N, C-alpha and C positions, 0 to 999 in steps of 0.2 A: 177218664179212661183209666181202668186199672192195669198195672203193671206187672208182667211174669216174673218173679223173680229167676227163674231158668233161661230167662232171655236177657234178664241183666246181668247175670254171672258169667254167660256166654260173652257178652260183648266187654266185659271189665275182668281180669282176672283178679284185680287186686280186691275184689269184693266177696263177702263171706254173709253166706245167709243161714240164721240161726232162727228155730222153731220151738215154740211152747215153753219161752223164757218169761220167769216170772219178774215182774218190775217191784221192788222192794223201795223205791223213790222216784217220785214224778215231782219239777221243779221247773216253772214259768216264769218267764220275765222278760219286759218288753226292752227293745231294744229298736230305738225309732219306729219305723212302720212294719217293724218283725216282732214276734213273738220266739225268742228260743227258749226250748224244751230240752231240760237236762233229767235222762233217765238212768237209773242204778239198777243193774239187772241182778237178781242172785247170786251168789259165787263168783261174781266179777267185781274187781276195783276200778275198773276205769269207765267213765261216763260216756255216756251215748247221748250225742246231740242231734238236734235237727231244728230248723227253722220252720215256721207255719205264719201267714197274714193275719190269721184268726185264732183266738184260745183254742186249746185241745182239751177233751174233758179229762180228768184225770186217771191215769195209768194205774196207780197206786193198788197193787194185789193182783192186776188182770196179768194173763199169760199174754204175750203178743210173739209175731214172728217178725225178725228184723232184717234188714238187707244193709249193711254196713262197710265203712273202710277205715283202717287205722290213719291216724294223721296227729300232728304234734302243734300244742298250740302254747304261745309262752303268755304266762300271767305272772308279773312282776318283776321280769327278767329269767323267770323260773321256767324251762320247759315241761310240759305235762302231756301224756298220751291221753288221747281220745278218740270216741269211735263216730264218726260222722254218718250218721244213718240217712240213707238213700232213700227206703221202704221200711215203713212200720206200718202193721196190721195187728187188731184184735184177733188173738187166736179162738 
């Protein structure tokens, strides 16, 4: 089932939708049963993270549409801003 970004945005005002964003880095790592994906977007210093059960194809250099919300994560006691991706799709 495909999700419509406009419906998601209406349900939750904290969500942001961006289109045609260029991926400059894509890293995947195992975390128990999940694969954690971290994507860096051109012109943005904040990582975009999402989880999947299986590996995702490499997105480096691709243009993507993202629906996400801001969050904070502590790494070694230091807070970092991250964007949690709700929906990602190759443009």
